[in-house]
C-alpha positions as CSV (number, residue, x, y, z in Angstrom):
1,X,-0.4,28.7,-86.4
2,X,-1.0,25.2,-84.7
3,X,-4.7,24.1,-84.5
4,X,-6.4,23.4,-80.9
5,X,-6.4,19.7,-80.5
6,X,-9.9,18.1,-80.3
7,X,-9.3,16.7,-76.6
8,X,-8.3,20.6,-75.5
9,X,-11.4,21.8,-76.7
10,X,-13.7,19.0,-75.4
11,X,-11.8,19.6,-71.9
12,X,-12.4,23.2,-72.1
13,X,-16.0,22.9,-72.9
14,X,-16.5,20.5,-70.0
15,X,-14.8,22.9,-67.7
16,X,-17.2,25.8,-69.1
17,X,-20.3,27.1,-67.4
18,X,-22.3,28.0,-70.2
19,X,-25.1,29.3,-68.3
20,X,-22.5,31.7,-66.6
21,X,-21.2,32.8,-70.0
22,X,-25.1,33.6,-71.2
23,X,-26.5,34.9,-67.9
24,X,-24.2,38.2,-68.7
25,X,-26.4,38.8,-71.4
26,X,-29.8,36.8,-70.3
27,X,-32.0,36.3,-67.4
28,X,-32.4,32.4,-67.1
29,X,-34.5,30.2,-65.3
30,X,-34.9,26.7,-64.7
31,X,-37.6,24.8,-67.1
32,X,-37.4,20.9,-66.5
33,X,-33.9,19.7,-67.3
34,X,-33.0,23.0,-69.0
35,X,-32.5,26.8,-68.3
36,X,-34.6,29.4,-70.3
37,X,-34.7,32.6,-71.2
38,X,-35.8,35.6,-73.8
39,X,-33.3,34.9,-76.8
40,X,-30.4,37.5,-77.2
41,X,-30.2,37.2,-81.1
42,X,-34.2,38.2,-81.7
43,X,-37.1,40.1,-80.3
44,X,-39.4,37.8,-78.3
45,X,-41.7,38.3,-75.3
46,X,-42.0,34.8,-74.5
47,X,-38.9,32.9,-73.5
48,X,-38.1,30.4,-76.4
49,X,-34.1,30.1,-75.8
50,X,-33.0,26.9,-73.9
51,X,-29.6,25.7,-72.4
52,X,-28.6,22.5,-71.8
53,X,-26.3,22.7,-68.8
54,X,-25.9,19.1,-69.1
55,X,-24.4,19.3,-72.6
56,X,-23.4,22.7,-72.4
57,X,-25.4,23.8,-75.8
58,X,-27.8,26.7,-76.0
59,X,-31.1,26.5,-78.8
60,X,-33.3,29.2,-79.7
61,X,-36.6,27.6,-80.7
62,X,-37.8,30.8,-82.1
63,X,-35.0,31.8,-84.2
64,X,-33.1,28.4,-84.6
65,X,-29.6,30.0,-83.4
66,X,-27.7,27.5,-81.6
67,X,-24.3,25.9,-80.4
68,X,-21.9,25.8,-77.5
69,X,-19.8,28.3,-75.6
70,X,-17.3,29.1,-78.7
71,X,-20.3,29.6,-81.1
72,X,-22.1,32.1,-78.4
73,X,-18.9,34.1,-78.0
74,X,-18.4,34.1,-82.0
75,X,-22.1,35.1,-82.8
76,X,-23.2,37.0,-79.8
77,X,-20.0,38.8,-78.7
78,X,-18.1,38.8,-81.7
79,X,-14.9,37.1,-80.8
80,X,-12.9,35.4,-83.6
81,X,-12.6,31.7,-82.9
82,X,-8.9,31.6,-81.2
83,X,-9.9,34.5,-79.3
84,X,-13.0,32.7,-77.8
85,X,-11.0,30.0,-77.0
86,X,-8.3,32.0,-75.1
87,X,-11.2,33.6,-73.1
88,X,-12.6,30.5,-71.7
89,X,-9.5,29.0,-71.2
90,X,-8.5,32.0,-69.0
91,X,-11.9,32.0,-67.2
92,X,-11.4,28.1,-66.6
93,X,-8.2,28.3,-65.7
94,X,-6.7,26.4,-68.1
95,X,-3.3,27.1,-69.9
96,X,-3.2,27.2,-73.8
97,X,-1.6,24.0,-75.0
98,X,2.1,24.3,-76.2
99,X,1.3,23.1,-79.7
100,X,-0.6,26.2,-79.8
101,X,2.4,28.5,-80.7
102,X,2.4,32.1,-80.6
103,X,5.1,34.3,-81.2
104,X,5.6,36.0,-77.9
105,X,7.2,39.2,-79.8
106,X,4.2,39.4,-81.7
107,X,1.8,39.1,-79.1
108,X,4.0,41.9,-77.4
109,X,4.1,44.0,-80.2
110,X,0.3,43.6,-80.7
111,X,-0.3,44.9,-77.3
112,X,2.0,47.6,-77.6
113,X,0.0,48.9,-80.7
114,X,-3.3,48.7,-78.9
115,X,-2.0,50.6,-75.7
116,X,-0.5,53.4,-78.3
117,X,-3.6,53.5,-80.1
118,X,-5.6,54.2,-77.0
119,X,-2.8,56.6,-75.8
120,X,-3.2,58.8,-79.1
121,X,-7.2,58.9,-78.9
122,X,-6.3,60.4,-75.3
123,X,-4.0,63.1,-76.6
124,X,-6.8,63.7,-79.2
125,X,-9.2,64.1,-76.3
126,X,-7.2,66.1,-74.4
127,X,-6.4,68.5,-77.3
128,X,-10.2,68.9,-77.9
129,X,-10.5,70.2,-74.4
130,X,-7.6,72.4,-74.8
131,X,-7.2,75.9,-75.9
132,X,-5.9,74.4,-79.4
133,X,-9.2,72.6,-79.6
134,X,-11.5,75.6,-79.3
135,X,-12.1,75.8,-82.8
136,X,-13.5,71.9,-82.8
137,X,-15.2,72.5,-79.7
138,X,-17.2,75.3,-81.6
139,X,-17.7,72.6,-84.5
140,X,-19.1,70.0,-82.3
141,X,-21.4,72.9,-80.5
142,X,-22.9,74.0,-83.6
143,X,-23.5,70.0,-84.3
144,X,-25.5,69.8,-81.2
145,X,-23.6,67.5,-79.8
146,X,-23.4,67.4,-75.6
147,X,-20.7,67.2,-73.7
148,X,-21.6,63.4,-72.5
149,X,-21.7,62.4,-76.2
150,X,-17.9,63.7,-76.7
151,X,-16.8,61.9,-73.5
152,X,-18.6,58.6,-74.1
153,X,-17.1,58.3,-77.8
154,X,-14.0,60.0,-77.1
155,X,-14.1,62.5,-79.6
156,X,-11.0,64.6,-80.3
157,X,-9.0,67.2,-82.3
158,X,-5.5,66.6,-84.3
159,X,-4.5,70.4,-84.3
160,X,-3.2,72.3,-87.5
161,X,0.7,72.1,-88.6
162,X,2.9,69.1,-88.2
163,X,4.9,67.8,-85.0
164,X,2.0,67.0,-82.8
165,X,2.6,63.8,-82.3
166,X,6.4,64.2,-81.6
167,X,5.4,66.6,-78.8
168,X,3.3,64.3,-77.3
169,X,5.3,61.3,-77.5
170,X,8.7,62.3,-78.3
171,X,11.3,62.0,-81.1
172,X,13.0,58.9,-80.7
173,X,13.0,56.6,-83.8
174,X,11.5,53.5,-82.3
175,X,8.6,55.4,-81.2
176,X,8.1,57.3,-84.2
177,X,8.3,54.0,-86.4
178,X,5.5,52.7,-84.0
179,X,3.2,55.6,-84.4
180,X,3.8,55.1,-88.3
181,X,3.0,51.4,-87.7
182,X,-0.6,52.1,-86.1
183,X,-1.3,54.7,-89.0
184,X,-0.9,58.4,-87.3
185,X,2.2,59.4,-88.6
186,X,3.4,59.2,-92.4
187,X,7.2,59.2,-93.7
188,X,8.8,60.6,-96.4
189,X,12.2,61.7,-97.5
190,X,12.1,64.5,-94.8
191,X,11.0,62.0,-91.7
192,X,8.0,61.7,-90.0
193,X,5.1,63.9,-90.1
194,X,1.5,63.9,-88.7
195,X,-1.4,62.1,-90.8
196,X,-4.2,64.0,-89.3
197,X,-3.9,67.8,-89.0
198,X,-6.8,70.2,-88.3
199,X,-9.4,67.8,-87.9
200,X,-12.0,66.8,-85.5
201,X,-11.1,62.7,-84.8
202,X,-13.4,59.8,-84.4
203,X,-11.9,57.0,-82.6
204,X,-12.8,53.4,-84.2
205,X,-13.1,50.5,-82.3
206,X,-12.8,46.7,-83.2
207,X,-15.8,44.6,-81.6
208,X,-13.7,43.7,-78.8
209,X,-13.9,47.7,-78.0
210,X,-10.1,48.6,-78.8
211,X,-9.0,51.4,-80.3
212,X,-7.9,50.5,-83.9
213,X,-7.8,53.4,-85.9
214,X,-9.5,57.1,-86.7
215,X,-11.7,59.1,-88.9
216,X,-10.8,62.4,-89.2
217,X,-13.1,65.5,-90.6
218,X,-11.4,68.5,-91.7
219,X,-12.3,71.5,-90.3
220,X,-12.6,74.2,-92.9
221,X,-11.7,74.1,-96.3
222,X,-9.4,71.3,-97.8
223,X,-9.5,67.8,-99.5
224,X,-10.4,65.0,-98.3
225,X,-13.3,65.9,-96.6
226,X,-12.9,62.8,-94.0
227,X,-9.6,60.9,-93.7
228,X,-9.4,57.5,-92.1
229,X,-6.4,55.5,-90.9
230,X,-4.7,53.5,-93.7
231,X,-4.5,49.8,-93.6
232,X,-2.6,48.5,-90.5
233,X,-2.5,45.1,-88.6
234,X,-5.0,46.6,-86.4
235,X,-7.4,48.6,-88.6
236,X,-9.2,46.6,-91.7
237,X,-11.6,49.3,-93.1
238,X,-13.8,46.8,-94.7
239,X,-14.1,44.7,-91.5
240,X,-15.3,47.5,-89.3
241,X,-18.4,49.7,-88.4
242,X,-18.4,52.7,-86.5
243,X,-20.5,52.5,-83.4
244,X,-20.7,48.6,-83.5
245,X,-18.9,47.8,-80.5
246,X,-20.6,51.0,-78.3
247,X,-24.0,50.4,-79.2
248,X,-24.2,46.1,-79.7
249,X,-25.2,45.2,-76.4
250,X,-28.1,47.9,-76.9
251,X,-29.2,46.5,-80.3
252,X,-29.5,43.1,-78.7
253,X,-31.3,44.5,-75.8
254,X,-33.8,46.5,-77.4
255,X,-33.9,44.8,-80.8
256,X,-33.4,48.0,-83.2
257,X,-30.5,48.5,-85.4
258,X,-30.2,51.5,-88.1
259,X,-27.4,51.7,-90.8
260,X,-26.5,55.2,-91.7
261,X,-24.0,56.6,-93.8
262,X,-21.5,58.5,-91.4
263,X,-20.1,59.3,-88.1
264,X,-21.9,62.2,-87.3
265,X,-25.5,60.2,-87.8
266,X,-24.3,57.9,-85.4
267,X,-23.4,60.5,-82.8
268,X,-26.2,62.4,-83.7
269,X,-28.8,59.7,-83.0
270,X,-26.9,58.8,-79.8
271,X,-27.4,62.3,-78.6
272,X,-31.2,62.0,-78.9
273,X,-31.2,58.8,-76.9
274,X,-31.0,56.3,-79.8
275,X,-27.9,54.7,-79.6
276,X,-28.7,52.0,-82.0
277,X,-26.9,52.8,-85.2
278,X,-23.6,51.9,-87.2
279,X,-22.1,53.3,-89.9
280,X,-19.4,52.3,-92.4
281,X,-16.1,54.0,-92.7
282,X,-16.6,56.7,-95.2
283,X,-17.0,54.1,-98.3
284,X,-19.6,51.7,-99.6
285,X,-20.8,49.0,-97.6
286,X,-19.1,45.6,-97.9
287,X,-20.0,42.2,-97.5
288,X,-17.8,41.7,-94.6
289,X,-19.8,44.8,-92.8
290,X,-23.2,43.2,-93.8
291,X,-22.3,39.9,-92.4
292,X,-21.7,41.9,-89.0
293,X,-24.9,43.7,-89.4
294,X,-26.9,40.5,-90.0
295,X,-25.3,39.0,-87.2
296,X,-25.8,41.6,-84.9
297,X,-29.6,41.8,-85.6
298,X,-31.8,40.1,-88.4
299,X,-33.9,43.3,-89.0
300,X,-31.8,46.3,-89.4
301,X,-33.0,49.5,-91.1
302,X,-30.6,50.8,-93.9
303,X,-31.1,54.6,-93.8
304,X,-30.2,56.6,-97.0
305,X,-30.5,60.0,-98.3
306,X,-33.3,60.5,-100.7
307,X,-31.1,61.6,-103.6
308,X,-29.7,59.6,-106.6
309,X,-26.3,58.6,-104.7
310,X,-28.5,57.6,-101.7
311,X,-30.5,55.4,-103.9
312,X,-27.3,53.8,-105.5
313,X,-26.0,53.0,-102.3
314,X,-28.9,51.3,-101.5
315,X,-28.6,49.5,-104.6
316,X,-25.4,48.4,-103.6
317,X,-26.1,47.2,-100.3
318,X,-29.1,45.1,-101.8
319,X,-26.7,43.5,-104.6
320,X,-23.7,42.7,-101.5
321,X,-26.8,41.5,-99.1
322,X,-28.3,38.6,-101.5
323,X,-25.8,36.0,-101.0
324,X,-26.1,36.6,-97.2
325,X,-29.4,36.5,-96.8
326,X,-31.8,33.6,-94.9
327,X,-35.3,33.5,-94.2
328,X,-34.9,34.7,-90.9
329,X,-33.7,38.0,-92.3
330,X,-36.1,40.7,-92.6
331,X,-34.0,44.2,-93.6
332,X,-35.5,47.2,-94.3
333,X,-34.8,50.4,-96.3
334,X,-35.8,54.2,-95.6
335,X,-35.2,56.8,-97.9
336,X,-34.7,60.3,-96.2
337,X,-36.1,63.6,-97.9
338,X,-33.4,64.9,-100.4
339,X,-31.0,67.0,-98.2
340,X,-31.8,65.3,-95.2
341,X,-29.8,62.9,-93.2
342,X,-30.6,61.9,-89.7
343,X,-28.7,64.2,-88.0
344,X,-30.5,67.2,-89.7
345,X,-33.7,65.4,-89.5
346,X,-33.6,64.9,-85.7
347,X,-32.6,68.7,-85.1
348,X,-35.7,69.5,-87.3
349,X,-38.2,67.2,-86.0
350,X,-37.1,65.7,-83.2
351,X,-36.5,62.2,-81.5
352,X,-40.2,61.2,-81.8
353,X,-41.0,62.2,-85.5
354,X,-37.5,60.4,-86.5
355,X,-38.8,56.9,-84.7
356,X,-42.1,57.3,-86.6
357,X,-40.1,57.8,-89.7
358,X,-38.1,54.4,-88.8
359,X,-41.4,52.5,-88.0
360,X,-43.8,53.7,-90.7
361,X,-41.6,54.6,-93.6
362,X,-39.2,51.9,-94.0
363,X,-40.0,49.5,-96.7
364,X,-38.9,45.7,-96.7
365,X,-35.8,44.8,-99.0
366,X,-38.1,42.8,-101.2
367,X,-40.3,45.6,-101.9
368,X,-37.2,47.9,-102.2
369,X,-35.5,45.6,-104.9
370,X,-38.9,45.2,-106.8
371,X,-38.8,49.3,-107.1
372,X,-35.3,49.7,-108.2
373,X,-35.7,47.0,-111.0
374,X,-38.5,49.1,-112.3
375,X,-36.6,52.0,-112.1
376,X,-33.7,50.2,-113.7
377,X,-35.6,48.3,-116.7
378,X,-38.2,51.1,-117.6
379,X,-41.8,50.7,-118.9
380,X,-43.3,48.7,-121.5
381,X,-42.7,45.0,-122.7
382,X,-39.1,45.6,-123.3
383,X,-38.5,47.0,-119.7
384,X,-40.4,43.9,-118.2
385,X,-38.0,41.7,-120.2
386,X,-35.1,43.4,-118.9
387,X,-36.5,43.4,-115.2
388,X,-36.9,39.7,-115.3
389,X,-33.6,39.4,-117.0
390,X,-31.8,41.5,-114.3
391,X,-34.0,39.6,-111.7
392,X,-32.6,36.2,-112.9
393,X,-28.9,37.2,-112.7
394,X,-29.3,38.8,-109.3
395,X,-31.1,35.9,-107.8
396,X,-28.4,33.1,-108.9
397,X,-26.3,34.9,-106.2
398,X,-28.8,34.2,-103.3
399,X,-27.8,31.2,-101.4
400,X,-31.0,30.4,-99.5
401,X,-33.3,28.3,-101.6
402,X,-36.7,29.0,-100.1
403,X,-36.3,32.9,-100.0
404,X,-34.8,32.6,-103.8
405,X,-38.2,31.0,-104.9
406,X,-40.4,33.3,-102.8
407,X,-38.5,36.2,-104.5
408,X,-38.4,35.0,-108.0
409,X,-42.1,34.2,-107.7
410,X,-42.8,37.9,-106.5
411,X,-40.7,39.2,-109.6
412,X,-42.6,36.8,-112.0
413,X,-46.1,38.4,-111.2
414,X,-44.7,41.7,-111.6
415,X,-43.0,41.1,-114.7
416,X,-45.2,38.8,-116.3
417,X,-42.1,36.8,-117.6
418,X,-41.0,33.1,-116.0
419,X,-37.4,33.5,-114.9
420,X,-34.9,30.8,-116.8
421,X,-31.8,30.3,-114.5
422,X,-33.6,29.7,-111.0
423,X,-34.8,26.2,-111.4
424,X,-32.9,24.0,-109.2
425,X,-32.3,20.1,-109.9
426,X,-34.6,18.0,-107.7
427,X,-33.7,14.9,-106.3
428,X,-33.2,12.2,-108.9
429,X,-34.2,8.8,-109.0
430,X,-31.1,7.5,-108.5
431,X,-30.8,9.4,-105.2
432,X,-33.6,7.1,-104.1
433,X,-32.9,4.2,-106.3
434,X,-33.1,1.9,-103.3
435,X,-36.2,3.5,-101.3
436,X,-39.7,1.8,-101.8
437,X,-42.5,4.1,-102.3
438,X,-44.2,3.2,-98.8
439,X,-40.9,3.6,-96.9
440,X,-40.3,7.1,-98.7
441,X,-43.8,8.0,-97.6
442,X,-43.7,6.9,-94.1
443,X,-40.4,8.7,-93.4
444,X,-41.6,11.8,-94.8
445,X,-44.7,12.0,-92.8
446,X,-43.1,11.5,-89.3
447,X,-40.4,14.2,-89.2
448,X,-40.9,14.4,-85.3
449,X,-40.3,10.9,-84.8
450,X,-36.7,11.3,-86.5
451,X,-36.1,14.5,-84.1
452,X,-37.3,12.7,-80.8
453,X,-35.0,9.6,-81.9
454,X,-32.0,12.0,-82.4
455,X,-32.7,14.0,-79.2
456,X,-32.9,10.8,-77.3
457,X,-29.7,9.7,-78.4
458,X,-27.6,12.8,-78.0
459,X,-29.5,13.7,-74.7
460,X,-28.4,10.0,-73.3
461,X,-25.9,8.4,-75.5
462,X,-26.3,5.2,-73.4
463,X,-29.3,4.4,-75.7
464,X,-27.0,4.0,-78.2
465,X,-26.1,0.6,-76.5
466,X,-29.7,-0.9,-76.9
467,X,-29.9,-0.4,-80.7
468,X,-30.3,-3.4,-83.0
469,X,-27.6,-4.0,-85.6
470,X,-30.4,-2.7,-88.1
471,X,-30.3,0.8,-86.6
472,X,-27.4,2.0,-88.9
473,X,-29.9,1.8,-91.8
474,X,-32.8,3.5,-89.9
475,X,-32.2,7.1,-91.7
476,X,-32.4,7.4,-95.6
477,X,-29.3,9.2,-97.1
478,X,-31.7,11.8,-98.3
479,X,-32.7,12.6,-94.7
480,X,-30.9,16.1,-93.5
481,X,-30.1,14.1,-90.1
482,X,-28.3,11.1,-91.9
483,X,-24.5,12.2,-91.7
484,X,-25.1,13.4,-88.4
485,X,-26.8,10.2,-87.3
486,X,-24.1,7.6,-88.8
487,X,-21.2,9.7,-87.4
488,X,-23.2,9.7,-83.9
489,X,-23.1,5.8,-84.2
490,X,-19.9,5.5,-85.3
491,X,-18.6,7.3,-82.2
492,X,-21.0,5.3,-79.9
493,X,-19.1,2.3,-80.8
494,X,-16.0,3.7,-79.5
495,X,-15.4,2.3,-76.2
496,X,-13.3,5.5,-75.0
497,X,-16.1,7.8,-75.9
498,X,-17.6,9.5,-73.2
499,X,-21.3,10.6,-73.0
500,X,-20.5,14.3,-73.3
501,X,-18.2,13.4,-75.9
502,X,-20.6,12.5,-78.8
503,X,-22.4,15.8,-78.6
504,X,-19.6,17.9,-78.3
505,X,-17.6,16.1,-81.1
506,X,-20.6,16.4,-83.4
507,X,-20.8,19.8,-82.6
508,X,-17.3,20.6,-83.3
509,X,-17.6,18.4,-86.6
510,X,-20.8,19.8,-87.7
511,X,-20.2,23.5,-86.4
512,X,-22.9,25.1,-88.8
513,X,-25.8,22.5,-88.1
514,X,-27.9,24.0,-85.3
515,X,-30.1,20.7,-85.1
516,X,-27.5,19.3,-82.8
517,X,-28.0,21.6,-80.0
518,X,-31.4,21.8,-81.1
519,X,-32.1,18.0,-80.3
520,X,-30.1,18.4,-76.9
521,X,-32.3,21.1,-75.9
522,X,-35.7,19.5,-76.7
523,X,-37.8,18.2,-73.4
524,X,-36.1,15.0,-72.0
525,X,-37.1,12.0,-73.7
526,X,-37.7,9.2,-71.1
527,X,-37.1,5.6,-71.4
528,X,-40.2,4.5,-72.1
529,X,-40.7,6.8,-74.7
530,X,-37.2,5.8,-76.2
531,X,-38.5,2.4,-76.4
532,X,-41.5,3.3,-78.1
533,X,-39.7,5.3,-80.4
534,X,-37.0,2.5,-81.0
535,X,-39.5,0.0,-81.9
536,X,-41.4,2.2,-84.2
537,X,-38.0,3.1,-86.3
538,X,-37.1,-0.6,-86.3
539,X,-40.7,-1.5,-87.7
540,X,-40.4,1.1,-90.3
541,X,-37.1,0.3,-91.2
542,X,-38.2,-3.7,-91.7
543,X,-41.5,-2.8,-93.6
544,X,-39.9,-0.8,-96.1
545,X,-37.0,-3.7,-96.3
546,X,-39.9,-6.0,-97.0
547,X,-41.3,-4.0,-99.7
548,X,-38.0,-4.0,-101.6
549,X,-36.7,-7.7,-100.8
550,X,-36.9,-10.7,-103.3
551,X,-37.2,-14.3,-102.4
552,X,-39.8,-15.9,-100.1
553,X,-37.4,-16.9,-97.4
554,X,-36.1,-13.3,-96.9
555,X,-39.6,-11.9,-96.5
556,X,-41.0,-14.8,-94.1
557,X,-38.0,-13.5,-92.1
558,X,-38.8,-10.2,-91.9
559,X,-42.4,-10.8,-91.3
560,X,-41.7,-12.8,-88.5
561,X,-39.2,-10.2,-87.0
562,X,-42.1,-7.7,-87.6
563,X,-44.6,-9.8,-85.8
564,X,-42.4,-10.0,-82.7
565,X,-41.5,-6.2,-82.6
566,X,-45.2,-5.4,-82.8
567,X,-46.1,-7.5,-80.2
568,X,-43.4,-5.7,-77.9
569,X,-44.9,-2.1,-79.2
570,X,-48.3,-3.9,-78.0
571,X,-47.3,-4.7,-74.7
572,X,-45.2,-1.5,-74.0
573,X,-48.2,0.2,-75.0
574,X,-50.5,-1.5,-72.6
575,X,-47.9,-1.0,-69.9
576,X,-47.8,2.8,-70.2
577,X,-51.6,2.9,-70.7
578,X,-51.7,1.2,-67.2
579,X,-49.0,3.7,-65.6
580,X,-51.2,6.3,-66.6
581,X,-54.3,4.7,-65.1
582,X,-52.4,4.3,-61.7
């Protein structure tokens, strides 16, 4: 499949009203040159979420999330990148380029399959309300699910015996093949047969809310107790979470997410007006599911049974979450009393008691991990050694360096054993071979200066035209902004580059670097402030250059340049003081 061209993406961003896209979820109010509101990605009481209307980028100064309209639709609304592009193109009235080829037959087949899944969910739901569904209706009544929940989640029933799908959709071979392709029929030497029989049915939806498959719980005896759709073009068990699309907006608005083990736990919580649970689809939680959970909310509570199986499930979740964990994440784990799950506890204790458990008894992931290590390792010196060894192996999978160091420190305190494999190489002398100690110190102690300088350049790319030739070397190569600054410097030298293109292209080339969105959303850097920054940056550079230069002639020339720049700095400073007194 062809990629979207940079020209098309830039044009689409320029025609997109990012504020309108975000305003569907956030109340935005003017603040200076930008719009601000409460961040939709994390809980906050004071607005720290900013939208730059000029640059079409957002940034939260609280949690660090930032990007353009594509990024917002992907991280907040769950769109894959191609679908985010198509969504914005449709809103902007822009046709998708011919170079982005889609097979019309394939698209028609996909739509037909999703439409058929929706119809199948409808016939299961209607069957539940019919005479055939009385047994299933009684089951839901016994489980204390009200009619409103049954309707909202489109619960249904697949009757006993064979031939239900044929009765509903006919027996034309083409239709039967389509029903097989979406996972509700199976074929054998005798023909087609219903996959789901005598089961209460739970439609499973993707992030966009499309029915993509089903989970069925058997009524009475039989195996398996729960049966899911097979893997199809629409249904990928490892990527989906039950309740995700239904609860996403509530989770983001109320900043609460609980991960439970089954469909009925999700529904029981919703029945008690707690619509913020999701569940994996009958198997151990997967890394893609954990990624979706952490994107939806940075502080989920994983709720497991307190028995051995529940603790093993929690441990697997921890192992799979370690590579994904960042400093902004703070998951917790809650073990319920033996033999209980959210469904049974809610019926016994009620809503308030269950919420109290969530608030009071859920333990941070680090604490849960340490407890698990103790249980695995055992007592005595040998146990502490085993604990340290296991921790060392697990922490190697943690990608966030700062978090890994913090966790390493905690396990070393408890075990009394220094971990061996977690030490990461520091910057070597060769990485700083041309940086004088004086320059290194000045650049380290003034990060705000670099931030404001980058903000000014991206907010007003016209400033690039006033940069001296030396400016390309203003940022040392160990500075995190170095690759972005040098790329922006190159882009600014292209005559065809427009002011919008620099920030937009940087965002496209560095999609995971949220600093770009942060810089354009910082308070506007005025012309006088930029001139002071430029002089300061230039003086800092020349001062360091002088410290590592050889030859009297070169040093004299640098001293003359420094003297002239400091004179300019002094005059500008006096001018700014006079303005303030007027």
